[in-house]
C-alpha positions in Angstrom: 85.0 86.4 29.1 86.6 89.8 29.4 89.9 90.4 27.7 92.8 92.7 28.3 93.8 95.3 25.8 96.5 92.9 24.6 93.8 90.5 23.6 94.5 87.9 26.4 91.6 86.7 28.4 91.4 87.8 32.1 91.3 84.4 33.5 94.7 83.5 32.2 96.6 86.2 34.1 99.3 84.7 36.4 100.2 85.7 40.0 103.5 87.1 38.8 101.6 89.2 36.3 99.3 90.3 39.1 102.2 91.5 41.2 103.6 93.5 38.4 100.1 94.8 37.8 100.0 95.9 41.4 103.1 98.0 40.9 106.1 95.8 40.8 107.6 97.0 37.5 107.2 100.3 35.7 107.4 98.9 32.2 104.3 96.8 32.8 102.2 100.0 32.5 102.4 99.6 28.7 100.2 97.1 27.1 103.0 95.3 25.2 104.2 93.0 28.1 100.7 92.0 28.9 100.5 90.2 25.7 103.4 87.9 26.6 103.0 84.2 27.2 103.2 84.4 31.0 99.7 85.7 31.1 98.7 82.3 29.8 99.1 80.7 33.3 95.9 79.1 34.6 96.2 80.6 38.1 93.4 82.9 37.6 91.2 80.7 35.5 87.6 80.4 36.8 87.0 77.1 38.5 84.0 75.2 39.6 83.3 75.6 43.3 84.6 72.8 45.5 81.9 73.4 48.0 78.6 71.6 47.6 75.4 72.5 49.1 75.4 71.5 52.8 73.1 68.6 53.7 72.9 69.2 57.4 69.8 70.8 58.7 70.4 74.3 59.8 73.9 74.5 58.4 74.8 77.8 56.7 74.9 77.9 53.0 76.4 80.1 50.3 73.3 80.0 48.2 74.2 77.1 46.0 77.4 76.4 44.1 80.1 79.1 44.3 80.2 81.2 41.1 82.9 83.6 40.2 81.7 87.0 39.4 81.8 88.1 35.8 84.7 90.5 35.6 83.8 93.8 34.0 85.0 94.5 30.5 88.5 96.0 30.7 89.2 99.3 29.0 91.9 99.9 26.8 95.5 99.1 27.7 96.2 102.5 29.0 93.7 101.8 31.7 94.6 98.1 32.3 96.3 98.6 35.7 93.5 100.5 37.4 90.9 98.2 36.1 92.7 95.1 37.1 93.1 96.4 40.7 89.4 97.0 41.0 88.7 93.5 39.7 91.1 91.9 42.1 89.6 93.8 45.1 86.2 92.3 44.4 87.7 88.9 44.0 89.5 89.1 47.3 86.2 89.9 49.2 84.7 86.8 47.7 87.6 84.7 48.9 87.3 86.0 52.5 83.6 85.3 52.6 84.3 81.7 51.4 87.0 81.2 54.1 84.7 82.4 56.9 82.0 80.1 55.8 84.4 77.1 55.8 85.6 77.8 59.4 82.0 77.9 60.7 81.2 74.6 59.1 84.3 73.1 60.6 83.5 74.4 64.1 80.0 73.1 63.9 81.1 69.6 62.9 83.7 69.5 65.7 81.0 70.5 68.3 78.7 67.8 67.0 81.5 65.2 67.1 82.4 66.2 70.7 78.8 65.8 71.8 78.5 62.4 70.2 81.8 61.2 71.6 81.1 62.5 75.1 77.7 60.7 75.1 79.2 57.5 73.8 82.0 57.6 76.4 79.6 58.1 79.2 77.5 55.2 78.0 80.5 52.9 77.8 82.1 54.0 81.1 79.7 52.0 83.2 81.4 48.8 81.8 84.8 49.9 83.0 86.4 50.0 79.6 89.6 52.0 79.4 89.2 53.2 75.7 87.1 52.8 72.5 89.2 50.0 71.2 88.7 47.8 74.3 85.0 48.7 74.3 84.6 47.6 70.6 86.6 44.4 71.2 84.7 43.4 74.3 81.3 44.3 72.9 81.9 42.1 69.9 82.6 39.2 72.2 79.6 39.8 74.4 77.3 40.4 71.5 77.9 36.8 70.4 76.3 35.7 73.6 73.9 38.5 74.3 72.0 39.6 71.1 70.6 42.7 72.9 74.0 44.3 72.5 73.7 44.3 68.7 72.5 47.9 68.4 75.3 49.1 70.6 77.9 47.2 68.5 76.5 48.7 65.3 76.8 52.3 66.7 80.3 51.6 67.8 81.3 50.4 64.3 79.5 53.3 62.5 80.8 56.0 64.8 82.3 59.2 63.4 86.2 59.0 63.8 86.1 62.7 64.8 84.1 61.7 67.9 86.5 59.0 69.0 89.0 61.2 70.9 86.2 62.6 73.0 84.9 59.2 73.8 88.3 58.0 74.7 88.9 60.9 77.0 85.7 60.1 78.9 86.6 56.4 79.1 90.2 57.2 80.2 88.9 59.5 83.0 86.3 57.1 84.3 88.8 54.2 84.2 91.4 56.2 86.2 88.8 57.1 88.8 87.6 53.5 89.1 91.2 52.2 89.5 92.1 54.9 92.0 89.1 54.2 94.2 89.9 50.5 94.7 93.7 50.2 94.0 94.8 50.7 97.7 92.4 47.9 98.9 93.4 45.7 96.1 97.1 45.9 96.9 96.5 45.6 100.6 94.6 42.3 100.0 97.0 40.7 97.6 99.5 38.3 99.2 102.1 38.4 96.4 103.3 40.5 93.5 103.0 39.2 89.9 106.7 38.1 90.1 105.9 35.8 93.0 107.5 37.8 95.8 105.5 38.2 99.0 104.1 41.6 99.3 105.3 42.0 103.0 108.9 41.4 101.9 109.0 44.1 99.3 110.4 47.6 100.0 108.1 50.5 99.2 111.0 51.8 96.9 111.1 48.6 94.9 111.0 49.4 91.2 108.7 46.4 90.3 106.3 47.3 93.1 106.2 51.0 91.9 105.6 49.9 88.3 102.9 47.6 89.4 100.7 50.1 91.1 101.4 52.9 88.6 100.6 50.7 85.6 97.5 49.4 87.4 96.1 53.0 87.7 97.6 54.3 84.4 97.8 51.7 81.7 99.3 52.7 78.3 97.2 54.9 76.1 95.7 57.1 78.8 95.1 60.7 77.5 97.1 63.5 79.1 93.9 65.3 79.8 92.5 62.4 81.8 95.7 62.1 83.8 95.8 65.8 84.6 92.2 65.8 85.6 92.9 63.0 88.2 96.3 64.2 89.2 95.3 65.0 92.8 93.6 61.7 93.4 96.5 59.8 91.9 98.9 61.6 94.1 96.9 60.8 97.3 96.4 57.2 96.3 100.0 56.5 95.4 101.1 58.2 98.7 98.7 56.0 100.7 99.9 52.9 99.0 103.5 53.7 99.8 102.7 54.4 103.4 100.8 51.1 103.7 103.7 49.2 102.1 106.2 51.0 104.5 104.3 49.7 107.5 104.1 46.2 106.1 107.7 46.1 105.3 108.8 47.4 108.7 106.5 44.8 110.4 107.9 42.1 108.2 111.5 43.1 109.1 110.6 43.4 112.8 108.9 40.0 112.7 112.0 38.3 111.3 114.2 40.0 113.9 111.7 39.1 116.6 111.5 35.5 115.5 115.3 35.2 115.2 115.7 36.6 118.7 113.2 34.2 120.2 114.6 31.3 118.4 118.0 32.1 119.8 116.7 32.2 123.3 115.0 28.8 122.6 118.4 27.4 121.5 120.0 28.7 124.7 117.4 27.0 126.8 117.9 23.8 125.0 121.6 24.0 125.6 120.9 24.7 129.3 118.7 21.6 129.4 121.4 19.5 127.8 123.9 20.7 130.4 126.0 22.5 127.8 125.4 25.9 129.4 125.7 27.0 133.0 123.7 30.0 134.4 126.6 32.4 133.7 127.0 31.3 130.2 123.2 31.5 129.6 123.2 35.0 130.9 126.2 36.0 128.7 124.5 34.6 125.6 121.2 36.4 126.3 123.1 39.6 127.0 124.8 39.3 123.6 121.6 38.7 121.9 120.1 41.8 123.4 123.0 43.8 122.2 122.7 42.5 118.7 119.0 43.2 118.8 119.6 46.8 119.8 122.0 47.3 116.9 119.8 45.7 114.3 116.3 46.8 115.2 114.3 49.9 115.9 114.2 51.3 119.5 110.6 50.3 119.9 111.2 46.7 118.9 114.2 46.6 121.2 112.3 47.9 124.2 109.4 45.5 123.4 111.6 42.4 123.3 113.7 43.5 126.2 110.6 43.6 128.4 109.5 40.2 127.0 112.8 38.5 127.5 111.9 36.9 130.8 108.7 35.5 129.3 110.6 34.2 126.3 113.1 32.4 128.6 110.2 31.0 130.7 108.5 29.6 127.6 111.8 28.3 126.2 112.6 26.4 129.5 109.2 24.8 129.4 109.7 23.7 125.8 113.2 22.5 126.5 111.9 20.4 129.5 109.3 18.8 127.3 106.5 19.7 129.8 108.0 17.3 132.4 107.5 18.6 135.9 110.7 17.0 137.2 112.8 18.5 134.3 111.2 21.9 134.8 112.1 21.8 138.5 115.7 20.8 137.6 116.0 23.8 135.2 114.2 26.3 137.4 117.2 27.2 139.7 119.9 27.7 137.0 117.4 29.6 134.8 116.4 31.9 137.7 120.1 32.5 138.6 120.7 33.5 135.0 117.9 36.1 135.1 119.8 38.0 137.7 122.9 38.2 135.6 121.5 39.3 132.2 122.7 42.8 131.1 120.8 45.2 128.9 122.4 48.5 128.5 125.6 50.3 127.4 126.9 50.4 131.0 126.1 46.8 131.9 122.8 47.6 133.6 121.0 44.5 134.8 117.8 43.6 132.8 115.9 42.5 135.9 116.3 46.0 137.4 114.8 47.7 134.3 111.4 46.0 134.4 108.2 47.4 135.8 108.2 45.2 138.9 110.7 44.7 141.8 113.3 42.0 141.4 111.7 39.6 143.9 108.3 39.9 142.2 109.9 39.1 138.8 111.6 36.0 140.2 108.4 34.9 141.9 106.4 35.3 138.7 109.0 33.3 136.8 108.6 30.4 139.2 104.8 30.7 139.0 105.1 30.5 135.2 107.2 27.4 135.4 104.6 25.9 137.7 101.9 26.6 135.1 104.0 24.9 132.5 103.4 21.6 134.1 99.6 21.9 133.6 99.7 20.2 130.2 101.4 17.1 131.6 98.9 17.0 134.4 96.0 17.4 132.1 97.2 14.4 130.1 97.5 12.4 133.3 94.0 13.4 134.2 92.6 12.3 130.9 94.3 9.0 131.2 92.8 8.6 134.7 89.4 9.5 133.3 89.7 6.8 130.6 90.8 4.2 133.2 87.9 5.0 135.5 85.4 4.9 132.6 86.7 1.6 131.3 86.5 0.0 134.7 83.0 1.3 135.2 81.9 -0.1 131.9 83.4 -3.5 132.7 81.8 -3.7 136.1 78.4 -2.6 134.8 78.6 -5.4 132.2 79.7 -7.9 134.8 77.2 -7.0 137.6 74.2 -5.8 135.7 73.3 -9.0 134.0 69.8 -9.7 132.4 68.7 -11.6 135.5 69.6 -8.6 137.7 67.8 -6.2 135.4 64.6 -8.1 135.7 64.7 -7.9 139.5 64.2 -4.3 140.6 65.2 -4.9 144.2 68.4 -6.7 143.2 69.1 -4.1 140.5 68.8 -1.2 143.0 71.1 -3.0 145.4 73.8 -3.4 142.7 73.5 0.2 141.6 73.9 1.3 145.3 77.0 -0.9 145.7 78.8 0.0 142.5 80.0 3.5 143.6 81.9 1.9 146.5 84.1 0.0 144.0 85.8 3.3 142.9 87.9 3.6 146.1 88.8 -0.1 146.0 90.0 -0.1 142.4 91.8 3.3 142.5 92.9 4.0 146.1 95.6 6.5 145.0 94.0 8.0 142.0 91.2 10.5 142.9 90.7 11.5 139.2 90.0 7.9 138.2 87.7 7.5 141.2 85.6 10.5 140.1 85.5 9.3 136.5 84.4 5.8 137.7 81.7 7.3 140.0 80.3 9.6 137.3 80.0 6.7 134.8 78.3 4.5 137.3 75.9 7.3 138.2 75.1 7.5 134.5 74.3 3.8 134.4 72.2 4.1 137.5 70.2 7.0 136.0 69.5 5.1 132.8 68.6 1.8 134.4 66.5 3.4 137.0 64.5 5.2 134.3 64.2 2.0 132.2 63.7 -0.8 134.7 62.9 0.6 138.2 60.8 3.7 137.6 58.0 2.0 135.7 57.5 -0.5 138.5 57.6 2.3 141.1 55.0 4.1 139.1 52.8 1.1 139.0 53.2 0.5 142.7 52.4 4.1 143.5 49.3 4.0 141.4 48.1 0.9 143.2 48.9 2.4 146.6 47.0 5.5 145.6 44.0 3.5 144.6 44.0 1.6 147.8 44.6 4.6 150.1 43.0 7.5 148.3 40.6 8.2 151.1 43.0 7.5 154.0 44.3 10.7 155.7 48.0 11.4 155.4 50.4 13.4 157.6 49.8 16.4 155.4 46.3 17.7 155.7 46.8 20.3 153.0 47.8 17.7 150.5 44.8 15.6 151.6 42.4 18.5 150.8 44.0 18.9 147.3 43.6 15.2 146.7 39.9 15.3 147.8 39.3 18.2 145.4 40.7 16.2 142.5 38.6 13.2 143.4 35.5 15.4 143.7 36.1 16.9 140.3 36.6 13.4 138.8 33.3 12.4 140.6 35.1 9.7 142.5 33.3 10.9 145.7 30.0 12.7 146.2 29.6 16.2 147.6 28.7 15.1 151.2 31.8 12.9 151.5 33.9 15.6 150.0 32.7 18.2 152.6 33.2 15.7 155.5 36.7 14.8 154.4 37.7 18.5 153.9 36.4 19.4 157.3 38.4 16.6 158.9 41.5 17.6 157.1 41.2 21.3 158.1 40.9 20.3 161.8 44.0 18.1 161.5 45.8 21.0 159.8 45.0 23.4 162.6 46.0 20.9 165.2 49.3 20.1 163.4 50.2 23.8 163.1 49.6 24.3 166.8 51.8 21.3 167.6 54.5 22.7 165.3 54.4 26.1 167.0 54.6 24.5 170.4 57.6 22.4 169.3 59.3 25.5 168.0 58.8 27.5 171.2 60.2 24.6 173.2 63.3 24.4 171.0 63.8 28.2 171.4 63.7 27.8 175.2 66.1 24.9 174.9 68.4 27.0 172.8 68.4 29.8 175.4 69.4 27.3 178.1 72.2 25.8 176.1 73.6 29.2 175.0 73.6 30.4 178.6 75.5 27.4 179.6 78.1 28.2 177.0 78.6 31.7 178.4 78.2 30.7 182.0 81.2 31.7 184.2 81.2 31.7 188.0 82.1 35.0 189.6 84.0 35.7 192.8 80.9 35.4 194.8 79.6 32.2 193.2 77.0 34.0 191.0 76.7 33.5 187.2 78.3 36.3 185.2 76.9 37.4 181.8 77.8 40.4 179.8 75.3 42.6 178.0 76.8 41.5 174.7 76.2 37.8 175.6 72.6 38.4 176.5 72.0 40.2 173.2 73.7 37.4 171.4 71.4 34.8 173.1 68.3 36.7 172.2 69.5 37.2 168.6 70.1 33.4 168.2 66.6 32.7 169.6 65.0 35.1 167.3 66.8 33.7 164.3 65.7 30.1 165.2 62.1 31.2 165.7 62.1 33.0 162.3 63.6 30.0 160.5 61.1 27.6 162.2 58.1 29.8 161.4 59.2 29.9 157.7 59.2 26.1 157.8 55.7 26.0 159.3 54.4 28.4 156.6 55.9 26.4 153.8 54.5 23.1 155.2 51.1 23.9 156.5 49.6 21.0 158.4 52.6 18.8 157.9 54.6 17.1 160.6 57.9 19.0 160.5 59.5 17.9 163.7 62.5 16.6 161.9 63.0 19.8 159.9 62.6 21.9 163.1 65.2 19.7 164.8 67.7 20.3 162.0 67.2 24.0 162.3 67.7 23.7 166.0 70.9 21.7 165.6 72.3 24.4 163.2 72.2 26.9 166.1 73.5 24.6 168.9 76.2 22.9 166.8 78.8 25.8 167.3 78.1 25.9 171.0 78.4 22.1 171.4 81.6 22.1 169.4 83.0 24.9 171.5 82.0 23.0 174.7 83.7 19.9 173.4 86.8 21.8 172.6 86.8 23.4 176.0 86.4 20.0 177.6 89.3 18.6 175.6 91.6 21.4 176.5 94.0 20.6 179.3 93.9 22.7 182.5 96.0 25.8 182.0 98.9 25.6 184.5 101.2 28.0 182.6 100.8 30.9 180.2 102.1 28.7 177.5 99.1 26.3 178.0 96.8 29.2 177.4 98.5 30.6 174.3 98.7 27.2 172.8 94.9 27.3 172.4 95.0 30.8 170.8 93.8 31.2 167.2 96.3 32.9 164.9 96.8 36.6 165.0 95.3 39.0 167.5 92.2 36.7 168.0 88.6 37.8 167.4 86.7 40.2 169.6 84.5 37.5 171.2 87.5 35.4 172.2 89.4 38.4 173.6 86.4 39.5 175.6 86.0 36.0 177.1 89.7 36.0 177.9 89.5 39.3 179.7 86.4 38.2 181.7 88.3 35.2 182.8 91.3 37.2 183.8 89.1 39.5 185.9 87.1 36.7 187.5 89.2 33.5 187.8 92.9 32.6 188.1 94.3 31.9 184.7 97.2 29.7 185.8 99.1 28.4 188.9 99.9 30.7 191.8 103.5 29.4 191.8 104.1 30.6 188.2 102.6 34.0 188.7 104.8 34.4 191.8 107.8 33.5 189.7 106.8 36.2 187.2 106.6 38.8 189.9 110.1 37.9 191.1 111.4 38.3 187.6 109.6 41.7 187.3 111.2 42.9 190.5 114.7 41.9 189.2 114.0 43.6 185.8 114.1 40.3 183.9 112.1 40.2 180.6 108.6 38.8 180.8 107.9 35.6 178.7 106.3 36.0 175.4 103.2 33.9 176.3 102.2 36.2 179.1 102.8 39.2 176.9 100.3 37.8 174.4 97.7 37.2 177.1 98.0 40.7 178.4 97.7 42.2 175.0 94.6 40.2 174.1 92.8 41.1 177.4 93.4 44.8 176.8 94.3 45.3 180.4 97.2 47.3 181.7 100.0 45.0 183.0 99.6 46.4 186.5 95.9 45.7 186.5 96.4 42.2 185.1 98.9 41.1 187.8 97.0 42.9 190.6 93.7 41.1 189.7 95.3 37.7 189.3 97.1 37.9 192.6 93.9 39.1 194.3 92.1 36.0 192.8 94.9 33.8 194.1 94.4 35.4 197.6 98.0 36.8 197.7 98.3 40.4 198.9 100.6 42.8 197.0 103.1 44.9 198.9 103.4 48.6 198.0 106.9 48.1 196.4 105.4 45.4 194.2 102.5 47.6 193.2 104.8 50.4 192.4 107.0 48.2 190.2 103.9 46.9 188.4 102.8 50.4 187.6 106.1 51.1 185.9 105.2 48.3 183.4 102.3 50.3 182.1 104.5 52.8 180.4 107.0 50.2 179.0 107.0 48.5 175.6 105.9 45.2 177.3 102.6 45.0 175.5 103.9 46.3 172.1 106.4 43.4 172.1 103.7 40.8 172.7 102.8 40.5 169.0 104.2 41.8 165.7 103.1 45.3 164.6 100.8 44.0 162.0 99.0 41.7 164.5 99.2 38.5 162.5 99.7 35.2 164.2 101.2 31.8 163.3 100.0 28.3 162.6 103.5 26.8 162.6 103.6 25.8 159.0 107.1 26.3 157.6 107.2 28.2 154.2 103.9 29.9 153.6 102.0 31.5 150.7 104.2 34.1 148.8 104.0 37.8 149.0 106.5 40.5 148.1 108.7 40.2 151.2 108.3 36.4 150.9 109.6 36.6 147.3 112.8 38.3 148.5 113.4 35.4 150.9 112.7 32.9 148.2 115.3 34.6 146.0 117.8 34.5 148.9 117.2 30.8 149.2 117.8 30.1 145.5 120.8 32.4 145.5 122.4 30.8 148.6 121.5 27.3 147.2 123.5 27.9 144.1 126.5 29.1 146.1 126.3 26.1 148.4 126.1 23.8 145.4 129.5 25.1 144.2 131.3 24.9 147.6 129.8 21.9 149.3 130.4 18.3 148.3 127.1 16.5 147.9 126.0 12.9 147.9 122.5 13.1 146.3 122.1 16.9 146.1 123.6 18.0 149.4 125.9 17.1 152.3 126.0 13.5 153.3 122.9 12.5 155.1 123.7 10.7 158.4 123.2 7.0 158.1 121.6 6.9 161.6 120.0 9.8 163.4 121.6 10.2 166.8 120.3 12.0 169.9 121.4 15.4 168.7 119.7 15.2 165.3 116.7 13.3 166.7 116.3 16.0 169.3 116.5 18.8 166.7 113.9 17.0 164.5 111.6 16.3 167.5 111.8 20.0 168.3 110.8 21.0 164.8 107.9 18.5 164.8 106.6 19.8 168.0 105.9 23.1 166.4 105.1 22.1 162.9 102.8 19.1 162.9 102.3 15.3 163.0 103.3 12.7 160.5 99.9 13.1 158.7 99.4 16.8 159.1 98.4 18.8 155.9 97.0 22.2 155.1 95.9 24.2 152.1 97.9 27.4 152.8 96.9 28.2 156.4 97.5 26.4 159.6 94.6 24.2 160.7 92.5 24.6 157.5 92.5 20.9 156.7 92.0 17.6 158.6 94.9 15.2 158.7 95.0 12.5 156.0 96.9 9.1 156.0 100.1 10.4 154.4 102.3 7.6 155.8 100.4 5.1 153.7 101.0 7.1 150.5 104.1 7.4 148.4 106.1 10.6 148.3 105.3 10.9 144.6 101.6 10.7 145.3 101.9 13.5 147.9 103.8 15.6 145.3 101.0 15.1 142.8 98.4 16.3 145.3 100.5 19.4 145.9 100.8 20.0 142.1 97.1 19.8 141.8 96.5 22.2 144.7 94.8 19.5 146.7 97.1 20.3 149.7 99.9 22.8 150.4 102.1 21.8 153.3 102.4 18.1 154.2 103.9 16.0 157.0 105.5 16.5 160.3 107.9 19.0 158.8 105.3 20.8 156.6 107.0 20.2 153.3 105.7 22.7 150.8 105.4 22.2 147.0 108.9 22.1 145.4 110.6 21.8 148.9 109.3 18.2 149.2 110.7 17.3 145.8 114.1 18.9 146.6 114.2 17.2 150.0 113.4 13.8 148.5 116.1 14.1 145.9 118.7 15.2 148.3 117.8 12.5 150.8 118.3 9.9 148.0 114.7 8.8 147.9 112.5 8.1 144.9 108.9 9.1 144.2 107.9 5.5 144.8 109.2 5.5 148.4 106.6 5.7 151.2 105.9 8.9 153.1 106.8 7.1 156.3 108.1 8.7 159.5 111.6 7.4 158.8 111.6 8.9 155.3 110.2 12.2 156.6 113.0 12.4 159.0 115.5 11.7 156.2 114.0 14.5 154.1 114.1 16.9 157.0 117.8 16.2 157.6 118.3 16.7 153.9 117.0 20.2 154.3 119.2 20.7 157.4 122.5 19.6 155.8 121.6 19.9 152.0 121.9 22.7 149.5 118.8 24.6 150.4 120.1 26.2 153.6 123.8 26.7 153.1 124.5 28.5 156.4 122.6 25.9 158.4 124.3 23.0 156.5 127.8 24.6 157.0 127.3 24.9 160.7 125.8 21.4 161.4 128.5 19.7 159.2 131.3 21.6 160.8 132.3 23.8 157.9 131.4 27.0 159.7 131.2 28.1 163.3 128.5 30.8 162.7 125.8 29.6 165.0 123.8 32.8 164.6 123.6 32.5 160.8 122.6 28.8 161.1 119.9 29.8 163.6 118.5 32.4 161.2 118.6 29.8 158.3 116.7 27.1 160.2 114.1 29.8 161.3 113.7 30.6 157.6 112.9 27.0 156.8 110.4 26.3 159.7 108.1 29.0 160.8 107.5 27.4 164.2 111.1 28.2 165.3 112.0 31.6 166.8 115.1 33.3 165.3 117.9 34.7 167.6 115.9 37.9 168.0 113.1 35.9 169.7 110.6 36.2 166.8 109.8 33.9 164.0 110.8 34.8 160.5 107.2 34.6 159.3 105.4 35.9 162.4 102.3 37.9 161.4 102.1 36.9 157.8 98.8 36.3 156.0 99.0 32.6 156.5 98.8 33.1 160.3 102.3 32.1 161.4 103.6 32.7 164.9 106.8 31.0 166.1 106.1 28.9 169.2 109.5 27.3 170.0 111.8 29.6 172.0 115.1 30.7 170.5 117.1 29.3 173.4 115.8 25.7 172.7 116.6 26.1 169.0 120.2 27.1 169.6 120.7 24.3 172.2 119.5 21.7 169.7 121.6 23.1 166.9 124.7 22.8 169.0 123.7 19.2 170.0 122.9 18.3 166.4 126.4 19.6 165.3 128.1 17.6 167.9 126.2 14.5 167.0 126.9 14.9 163.3 130.6 15.5 163.7 131.0 12.6 166.2 129.3 9.9 164.1 126.9 11.3 161.5 129.4 10.6 158.7 
């Protein structure tokens, strides 16, 4: 060991001494202070190296244990300072080399730890663990069940702690990505939050909701690096979750507001049904609810519910009525009145004027909806009728189809044929039960026929076939097929087979010839009959045919021949005389029917007699052409009447409506029509008459003959609705409410006369003459249904037929659905009363003096002197009556209406009915 000149060893020199040696104090230049005790500090004593040889392969080494260099021998004290500086300089270089080597070792170990940690994190991330601690904990649990996880568990336990941060960072990153990818769907599918609140009822700004989705994506312990790496995905996911929750929350609030509004309307309808609200109060309540809705909801929700208000009221009325048709009819009028008064807007705008349809269409749809509301009640009635019919059929089958009958096929067949007739006897007024009974009986017939009758029939057929196999039938083609089967089965030999086939072919050709001869004869017969149909004598006694009629005859003959030939081809060799006869009847039936109608028609003495036989509207082209041909070839009506018409024309009096219709349908000019008719009557026309007639050609005579749209009338009363019709319906309902307020009523209207006098009887007879008979019905258009025995049915049964769309207008006064119920109630009748002529008269008078036609009732009962208004009112009720303007209120509508009773007669009978009513009707 080197020593200083003072005799102290080098290694005992302290840092303070070193500073002084480096130039801190001048006196240290002498050797005396160096000998002091402070140089005995161990700071510079040589030490064993703390660095061992590295064990890792490829790691840098320092060549073995670190050894301090052997300091050189120091010179004498006079040279101590310089020598010490040199020694320290070498020592400093060794220290720097040592520090650099330690940094390299640390960096290498950190890189190795990062690599191991990243690999471990990637391996564990597939399990969805959020960090190393959870991975170790869960792997220990699973390893107890699955021994194959033992090596992984050992690696987890022996892992280098320096690698854990890197593994955790990978696990945190994969966990956040996994949670972000499914968090939105998870929240959208969860019904409630962990605290039990419904997710729909939670605001998107709710603190608990925000904590839930944030903590679900970022549980405690997530590394800042993993959070920053997924910052963009977290931002997008959290934003989407908030947007979804905002929609849910708005929908939830709107739903509660919507439900509250609808429940309020339901309560109003219930109060209306209970009689605690009148139409004005109902309208005021709904108006206030709309105002509250506008103040508490979004504009979109308000507009939605405003448009649906009519539908909500409709549903509420049906619910309040309990599905009862009579209760719905009772609530229909006040509810419809309220619809007109509901306001929806800051300036009192009416709701009914803010919808997408005109007011009258809205009202009409409302009534249609109420009508549909009764379907549930009717379906229940139909089910009950079905059960009654089925039970009755089961009982009859058990009683009639006894074991003795089942063993006798003939008797069994007779019973099965007779059973369907029992349906009408058991249920005369219940068509649904009749149908159910018949269907069940048919089911019995099918089963028993298959089980008991069919086997015997098969045996009989087999026996008959065996007995008559070789006998020829009426169908030679079938015979040939039968002979072929018998020859294949070797039942007959070849010579017999050839002989039988030749005979059958000869019969086939002969039968085909006979069929063609029959067909040709039928075609000639058809030609004769059709010509008789079109035959019309001309002025010189010859038969007159138009080219169109000749073409039509040939067309019908060709069609008959084509149909007959098809029958012959389909039935070769068969006797098809019956089938050809049916085809022939199909073509002659319309002609025969038309001849019968013409034979039943009375002789036309007046224009009214002719127009009474007109079809509704302008008539079809064939009828109009026939009418023109008649007008040009024969006198249409009496000479006295046509002379009277000429006198009226010369004095400028208006021509009657019937003659106008005739002229319009013929297509002739008025002058040509009258000139030809007078010529056919043999009456010469003077020049002044001819000149007057020519002036008619330029007048509006013909244009007034029919309405502009050309539709006709069937005299039905109220017809099927359209837009203009809906407006009239609304007028009826509106005026009915006003009359109910101002007119004292007995059973829904003015007092019905206890006995019908001459005036009222005359008015009713006038209406009946244009509307129908006691048993008249239709399904929406005049003449579309045959009469039924209404007078033997109850009024309630007729109402049910109308509700089920079996009929539309019924009776002598053509009561339509709803009108019949109203008339019955106001006449003081019950559904169980008969639809007798007397009761039909009572119901008609109820319409005259009741609430439905206020102007008419006010005039007849003496409360008003406005005959014109009463006249229009009664024309609105019955389509057969002309209004004061000479036209029916429903002339030319789609139902085919055309008023046939002149306005003068209607006014006369109204005056007479008023006098009768005031003199003794009360």
